[in-house]
Every structure is written in C-alpha cells, then in structure tokens.
N, C-alpha and C positions, 0 to 999 in steps of 0.2 A: 769657813773657818771652824775648827772644832775647839772644844774646851774641855778641860779635864774635870771640871768641877770644883767647888771650894774645898773639898776634903781630900783631893788627890793630887799627887805631884805628877807633872807632865815631863817626860824625858824625850831627848830627840831620837829619831830613828838612826840607823846605822850611818856612820860616815864612811866607813870602809865597805867593802864588797859584803853584802848580806849573806848568811847562811841560814837557810830555813830549816829549822829542826823539825817542825811540825805544823800542820795546817788542818783546820776543822772546818766544816761546813755545816750550815743550818740542817737540822734533822738528821745529822750524820751521828752514828754511835760514838761513844767515848773512846779514847785510846788507852788501852791497858797493855802495856809491854809485858811479855812473858817473864818469869823470874829469871834473874841472871843477865837481862838485857837492858841496856841503858844508852843514853846518848853521852858522848864524852865532851865535856866543856871544861874551861880553864886550862891552866898549864900552858902547853905549847900548841893548843888545838887552834888557836886564832879566835876562839870564841870566849870573851872575858866577861860578857854580861848578856842578859837576855831581854829582849823588848817584846812585849805583847801588843800586837796591833789588832783592833777590831774593826771590821769594815761592816757598814750598814747600808741596806737598800733603802730602807725608811726608817725614821725614827719612831719608835713605839713607846717610849717613856723612858723612865730612869734605867741605867744599866749598871748591874752589879757583876759583870762577866769577870772570870778569872781562871786560873789554871792552878791546880795543885801540883807542886813539884816536890819530889822526894830526892834527897841527894845522899851521896855517900863518897868517902874517899877510898873505899875498897875497890879493887878492879872488878870489872863486870866480865862475865863469862864471854858474852857477845855484845858486839856494838851496834847500836841502832843508828840508822842514817836515812835521810831523805833524799831521794833522786828526783830532781825537778826536771821535767822535760817540757818543752814548749813548742808549739807550732807557730807558723806565721802564714799569712795569705789574706785574701779578700773574700768576703762572703757578700755578693750582690743581693740587693732586696729580692725576695721572693724566689730564691734560687736554692738548689741543695749542692752541697760541696762535701768532700771528703778531705780531711787534713791527717796527715801521717807524720810520726816522729819516731826516731830509732835512736838507740845509743849502743855503741860497741864497748863492752868492758872488757878490757884485755889484761887485766889484773889477775893474778892466781889467787883468788878469794872466793871462799864459799859464801853464797848469798842465799837468804831465805826470805823472798818477797812474801809479805802477808796481807798487804792492801794496797789500793791505789785509790787516789782522790782525784777524779775528774773536775775541771773547772771549766764550763762552757757557758756560764751565764744562763740565759733562757733558749739560747740558740741550738743547743746539742739535742740530738734525738738519740744518739746511741754512742757510748765510749766503751771501748774494749781494748784488751791487751794480749799479747802473745810473747812468750820468751823463747828465742831461738837459741840452741846450744850449737847447732851447725845447720846447714841448708836442709837436711833430712831428719834432723832431731830437734823437735820443739815441743812446747807445752802450750796447749790451748785449754783454757778454762772449761770445764764440763758444760757450763751453761751456754758456750758459744760453738760447741761441736754440732755439726749437721751430720744426719744420718743418711 
C-alpha cells in the first residue's frame, strides 16, 4: 500500500481510458519540447486533468518528484503526442527472444518523431526502431545501419 505522506493530497488514477502524455525513466534526459510545440489538454480533448504517477523499484528515502508544467491558451504551431506501442509474449527462463511491434498510421499527417522510450525492465538487450514509408522507402537510425 502506498501513502502520499502527511503534506500531500493523493488523487485517484484515471477512471476512464488513460492517455499517456509523457513517460520518463531513471537516468533518462529531461524532456524539452521545441518552441511552438505542446500537448493539447482540456476542452474537447478528453484530457481534463493530469495525474502524475511515480513507480519505484526500491524505496530510497523521501521523494520530492515533480514535473514543471507550462501552460498557455494560445494555439501551438505543432502538437506533441505520445504513441504507446506494446508487445506481448512469453520469455522463458534463460532464453533469448525477439518481440516486434508495428503501427500503421493511415492519417494524412506530418509527423516528426524525436525520441523513443524503451521499457524492458532488466530483460532487454537491445531496443531499436525503423520507420517505413513504403516497403522500399524507410528510415533506419544511423546507429543501426550496417555496412
């Protein structure tokens, strides 16, 4: 059972379907969106409030985690969004396995992927991505290209 502590109010998590705006991992760099880019919340977006969840592997002591949020009523030039992709399967003990996931985006929208956040717990050895525009036209990050 978790507690919020004597000085903090604890709120329930989402009762509707959650919409993950942002996820951060230990030792990962901070997220700084480019000027003119923002997440759209409120109004008719289906996101009426923001819940901050912090997950711990081990308790290290008092926690003062937080996120600085800057808001505006002015429209943003570009909209930020998080695409959550999940794999499923079984990883038997002492075995190696490859899990793949894919997503077809059939909207007429210009996208600018700038980061991806793998989540493999301690089981992952390598996480990579590739963007396919067609079967013969794709983007492979330079660090993954083989000569």
